ROZA-117878 format. One record per residue: x, y negated, z of N, C-alpha, C in turn. Coordinates in nm, 4 decimals, padded with zeros to 6 digits. Example, Ala and Ser with C-alpha at 12.3 -4.5 7.8 and 13.67 -1.06 7.14 Angstrom:
BEGIN
    neast   nnorth      nup   caeast  canorth     caup    ceast   cnorth      cup
  01.3190  00.5690  00.7800  01.2300  00.4500  00.7800  01.3200  00.3300  00.7800
  01.2850  00.2250  00.7080  01.3670  00.1060  00.7140  01.2900 -00.0030  00.7870
***
This chain:
BEGIN
    neast   nnorth      nup   caeast  canorth     caup    ceast   cnorth      cup
  08.1961 -10.1027  14.7536  08.1780 -10.0033  14.6864  08.2809 -09.9128  14.7283
  08.2433 -09.7514  14.7255  08.3405 -09.6705  14.7625  08.4361 -09.6416  14.6714
  08.5497 -09.5746  14.7137  08.6228 -09.5270  14.6226  08.5845 -09.4107  14.4990
  08.4839 -09.3265  14.5583  08.4147 -09.2554  14.4602  08.3414 -09.3140  14.3819
  08.2900 -09.4335  14.4032  08.2217 -09.4985  14.3119  08.2959 -09.6012  14.2186
  08.4026 -09.6239  14.2581  08.4991 -09.7065  14.1687  08.5526 -09.5889  14.0545
  08.5928 -09.4550  14.1048  08.6388 -09.3746  13.9976  08.5276 -09.3492  13.9022
  08.4100 -09.3795  13.9283  08.2948 -09.3490  13.8206  08.2659 -09.4637  13.7218
  08.2919 -09.5870  13.7999  08.2199 -09.6862  13.7222  08.3526 -09.7687  13.6565
  08.4718 -09.7671  13.6907  08.5519 -09.8495  13.6253  08.6083 -09.7785  13.4989
  08.6045 -09.6110  13.4645  08.6365 -09.5555  13.3594  08.5454 -09.5488  13.2562
  08.4141 -09.5554  13.3099  08.2724 -09.6033  13.2053  08.2765 -09.7569  13.1459
  08.3183 -09.8541  13.2393  08.3439 -09.9644  13.2046  08.4514 -10.0127  13.0905
  08.5661 -09.9438  13.1131  08.6777 -09.9555  13.0144  08.6584 -09.8782  12.8798
  08.5666 -09.7710  12.8984  08.5271 -09.6967  12.7702  08.4578 -09.7879  12.7058
  08.3191 -09.8690  12.7690  08.2475 -09.9417  12.6917  08.3123 -10.0775  12.6270
  08.3951 -10.1210  12.6963  08.4923 -10.2357  12.6302  08.5784 -10.1880  12.4906
  08.6340 -10.0584  12.5311  08.6965 -10.0138  12.4162  08.6158 -09.9910  12.3144
  08.5022 -09.9232  12.3224  08.4241 -09.9118  12.2103  08.3783 -10.0158  12.1436
  08.3383 -10.1387  12.2237  08.2853 -10.2672  12.1729  08.4305 -10.3423  12.0858
  08.5355 -10.3185  12.1293  08.6617 -10.3929  12.0574  08.6839 -10.3113  11.9243
  08.6635 -10.1641  11.9580  08.6618 -10.0966  11.8188  08.5773 -10.1305  11.7074
  08.4616 -10.1336  11.7665  08.3589 -10.1669  11.6484  08.3702 -10.3219  11.5840
  08.4570 -10.4079  11.6617  08.4369 -10.5214  11.6201  08.5813 -10.5382  11.5412
  08.6720 -10.4574  11.5441  08.8147 -10.4747  11.4679  08.8081 -10.3910  11.3483
  08.7721 -10.2805  11.3549  08.7622 -10.1781  11.2430  08.6652 -10.1759  11.1563
  08.6862 -10.2526  11.0172  08.5852 -10.2589  10.9352  08.5101 -10.1078  10.8898
  08.3857 -10.0899  10.8514  08.3427 -09.9772  10.7821  08.3915 -09.9258  10.6793
  08.3821 -09.7922  10.6471  08.4688 -09.7426  10.5168  08.4161 -09.7924  10.4047
  08.2699 -09.8305  10.3643  08.2044 -09.8894  10.2566  08.1888 -10.0517  10.2831
  08.3014 -10.1080  10.2980  08.2961 -10.2586  10.3403  08.2242 -10.3296  10.2035
  08.1459 -10.4182  10.2022  08.0804 -10.5062  10.1050  08.1058 -10.6723  10.1491
  08.1551 -10.6911  10.0653  08.1982 -10.8568  10.0460  08.1893 -10.9235  09.9500
  08.1547 -11.0726  09.9389  08.1335 -11.1467  09.8137  08.2907 -11.1888  09.7622
  08.3924 -11.2078  09.8480  08.4890 -11.2895  09.7865  08.6069 -11.2270  09.9087
  08.7366 -11.1433  09.8108  08.8534 -11.1140  09.8828  08.9625 -11.1999  09.8082
  09.0630 -11.2819  09.9387  09.1664 -11.3381  09.8453  09.2818 -11.2919  09.8922
  09.3655 -11.2247  09.8298  09.4819 -11.1581  09.8478  09.5932 -11.1932  09.7531
  09.7178 -11.2104  09.8300  09.8376 -11.2095  09.7313  09.8827 -11.1278  09.6371
  09.8410 -10.9678  09.6983  09.8659 -10.8659  09.6034  09.7687 -10.7592  09.6296
  09.7208 -10.6969  09.5562  09.6486 -10.5445  09.5523  09.7013 -10.4654  09.5276
  09.6983 -10.3294  09.5976  09.7410 -10.2222  09.5342  09.6454 -10.1038  09.5348
  09.6039 -10.0480  09.4569  09.4866 -09.9404  09.4404  09.5226 -09.8606  09.3318
  09.4268 -09.7362  09.3591  09.4248 -09.6481  09.2439  09.3578 -09.7086  09.1021
  09.2523 -09.7526  09.1073  09.1732 -09.8182  09.0146  09.0642 -09.9142  09.0400
  09.0263 -09.9977  08.9477  08.9244 -10.1146  08.9871  08.8159 -10.0947  08.8775
  08.6974 -10.0889  08.9272  08.5309 -10.0645  08.8429  08.4946 -10.2103  08.8807
  08.4589 -10.2806  08.7566  08.3646 -10.3992  08.7758  08.2193 -10.3472  08.7167
  08.1195 -10.3984  08.7942  07.9798 -10.3475  08.7705  07.8877 -10.4675  08.7613
  07.7918 -10.4618  08.6875  07.7276 -10.5767  08.6802  07.5960 -10.5367  08.8073
  07.5042 -10.6325  08.8122  07.4030 -10.6225  08.9381  07.3413 -10.4860  08.9413
  07.3027 -10.4420  08.8238  07.2144 -10.3180  08.8089  07.3162 -10.2138  08.8258
  07.4517 -10.1972  08.8265  07.5158 -10.1178  08.8214  07.6010 -10.0553  08.7334
  07.5632 -10.1251  08.6193  07.6178 -10.0594  08.4867  07.7767 -10.1129  08.4944
  07.8574 -10.0053  08.4352  07.9968 -10.0294  08.4677  08.0562 -10.1179  08.3121
  08.1069 -10.2410  08.3614  08.1730 -10.3224  08.2753  08.2888 -10.3197  08.2232
  08.3675 -10.3099  08.3317  08.5170 -10.3012  08.3126  08.5883 -10.1638  08.3997
  08.6744 -10.1054  08.3529  08.7479 -10.0343  08.4216  08.8987 -10.0295  08.3746
  08.9762 -10.0388  08.5053  09.1110 -10.0203  08.5186  09.1501 -09.9091  08.5979
  09.2392 -09.8230  08.4902  09.3049 -09.6952  08.5804  09.3883 -09.6517  08.4848
  09.3950 -09.5162  08.5115  09.4771 -09.4150  08.4292  09.4163 -09.3676  08.2965
  09.5239 -09.3462  08.2058  09.4646 -09.2939  08.0795  09.3547 -09.1549  08.0898
  09.3049 -09.1539  08.0077  09.1830 -09.0034  08.0080  09.3223 -08.9057  07.9601
  09.3125 -08.7928  08.0607  09.3958 -08.6991  07.9980  09.5467 -08.7252  08.0521
  09.5579 -08.8182  08.1450  09.7041 -08.8458  08.1889  09.7645 -08.9804  08.1666
  09.8722 -08.9864  08.1851  09.9669 -09.0849  08.0824  09.9448 -09.2163  08.1897
  09.9696 -09.3311  08.1117  10.0132 -09.4215  08.1808  09.8392 -09.5370  08.1914
  09.8677 -09.6417  08.2266  09.7401 -09.7456  08.2243  09.6439 -09.7525  08.1344
  09.5253 -09.7918  08.1536  09.4317 -09.8007  08.0679  09.3420 -09.9307  08.1123
  09.2511 -10.0014  08.0357  09.1812 -10.0904  08.0539  09.0614 -10.0810  07.9800
  08.9277 -10.0628  08.0055  08.8302 -09.9775  07.9495  08.7119 -10.1183  07.9470
  08.6598 -10.1659  07.8365  08.5834 -10.2971  07.8439  08.4691 -10.2356  07.8009
  08.3419 -10.2565  07.8511  08.2203 -10.1797  07.8172  08.1118 -10.3415  07.7627
  08.0216 -10.2801  07.6972  07.9069 -10.3678  07.6468  07.7964 -10.3602  07.7691
  07.6740 -10.4433  07.7521  07.6180 -10.4800  07.8573  07.5219 -10.3503  07.9167
  07.5285 -10.2153  07.7976  07.4379 -10.1239  07.8415  07.5488 -10.0063  07.9171
  07.6676 -10.0474  07.9210  07.7648 -09.9476  07.9839  07.8423 -09.8511  07.8611
  07.8284 -09.8701  07.7344  07.8898 -09.8116  07.6417  08.0162 -09.8509  07.6310
  08.1070 -09.7898  07.6140  08.2386 -09.8178  07.6089  08.2584 -09.9203  07.4547
  08.3285 -10.0120  07.4683  08.3449 -10.1033  07.3548  08.5010 -10.1228  07.2931
  08.5719 -10.1758  07.3774  08.7346 -10.1670  07.3473  08.8035 -10.1186  07.5011
  08.9157 -10.0546  07.4261  08.9951 -10.0173  07.5517  09.1378 -10.0456  07.4857
  09.2151 -10.0446  07.6190  09.3945 -10.1252  07.5946  09.4355 -10.0134  07.6839
  09.5639 -09.9696  07.6311  09.6464 -09.8794  07.7245  09.7350 -09.8196  07.6441
  09.8195 -09.7265  07.7376  09.9321 -09.6511  07.6546  09.8592 -09.5198  07.6051
  09.9378 -09.4445  07.5239  09.8955 -09.3224  07.4782  09.9219 -09.1884  07.5898
  09.8440 -09.1121  07.5915  09.8746 -08.9876  07.6906  09.9992 -08.9242  07.6874
  10.0687 -08.9093  07.5593  10.1927 -08.8693  07.5544  10.3134 -08.9556  07.5667
  10.3049 -09.0802  07.5365  10.4255 -09.1665  07.5604  10.4129 -09.3124  07.6016
  10.4653 -09.4188  07.5705  10.4497 -09.5369  07.6154  10.4203 -09.6271  07.5292
  10.3751 -09.5792  07.3861  10.3003 -09.6970  07.2550  10.1791 -09.7020  07.3256
  10.1675 -09.8531  07.2804  10.0228 -09.9342  07.3274  09.9465 -09.8965  07.2375
  09.8096 -09.8978  07.2612  09.6948 -09.8676  07.1699  09.6156 -09.9605  07.1983
  09.5133 -09.9938  07.1065  09.3886 -10.0659  07.1485  09.2963 -09.9867  07.0173
  09.1818 -09.9236  07.1165  09.0723 -09.8672  07.0504  08.9624 -09.9460  07.0465
  08.8703 -09.9088  06.9480  08.7186 -09.9762  06.9526  08.6410 -09.8430  06.9099
  08.5069 -09.8970  06.9866  08.4216 -09.7494  06.9887  08.2982 -09.8325  06.9394
  08.2080 -09.7353  06.8871  08.0816 -09.7592  06.8238  07.9921 -09.7350  06.9392
  07.8491 -09.7530  06.9260  07.7186 -09.7380  07.0293  07.7396 -09.6220  07.0787
  07.7915 -09.5053  07.0070  07.7731 -09.3666  07.0654  07.9036 -09.3470  07.1160
  07.9629 -09.4037  07.1524  08.1024 -09.3790  07.2154  08.2246 -09.3003  07.1384
  08.2066 -09.2953  07.0119  08.3180 -09.2796  06.8707  08.4104 -09.3602  06.8514
  08.5367 -09.3259  06.8464  08.6427 -09.4310  06.8123  08.5976 -09.4438  06.6685
  08.5957 -09.5890  06.6400  08.5695 -09.6655  06.5122  08.7058 -09.7352  06.4447
  08.7997 -09.7541  06.5363  08.9290 -09.8082  06.4812  09.0323 -09.8010  06.6057
  09.1552 -09.7873  06.5682  09.2763 -09.7643  06.6601  09.3928 -09.8778  06.6109
  09.4760 -09.9417  06.6787  09.5659 -09.9983  06.6485  09.6831 -09.9550  06.7380
  09.7800 -09.9049  06.6786  09.8824 -09.8502  06.7784  10.0206 -09.8979  06.7153
  10.1429 -09.8244  06.7731  10.2620 -09.8663  06.6934  10.2682 -09.8107  06.5788
  10.2064 -09.7268  06.5244  10.2307 -09.6618  06.3572  10.1596 -09.7768  06.2984
  10.0768 -09.8439  06.3579  09.9627 -09.9313  06.2299  10.0172 -10.0652  06.2169
  10.1129 -10.0965  06.3119  10.1413 -10.2814  06.3191  10.3108 -10.2772  06.2855
  10.3440 -10.3658  06.2276  10.5133 -10.3762  06.1968  10.6060 -10.4008  06.3251
  10.7066 -10.3434  06.3634  10.7563 -10.3657  06.4865  10.8180 -10.5041  06.4681
  10.8580 -10.5249  06.5582  10.9104 -10.6763  06.5975  11.0564 -10.6777  06.5501
  11.1099 -10.7883  06.5081  11.2447 -10.7963  06.4577  11.3150 -10.8580  06.5733
  11.4444 -10.7683  06.5832  11.5221 -10.8334  06.7124  11.6060 -10.9637  06.6554
***
């Protein structure tokens, strides 16, 4: 093999090896797996869906800003119960919803008796 041929073949060989290793080590952006085991997960939100794509549980921020919120939906995807903080403060709330998504009940710091020290 001449020097000129080496200058053509070897860079192409290393390029091919590099591309093969990159594809094997970097997962795709939309990775789908059945199980992930981790000691700690840090993310912006978590959405749990059923087999047909209906949103069952959503864990994220409060609507309109504020702290965290957990929303649990029924089998049709309509929001049924929500736990979280109020948008203006730290007060925890539990909201109950009807089939149309309208609030039917609310438990917050003003509706329950404060704990005694």
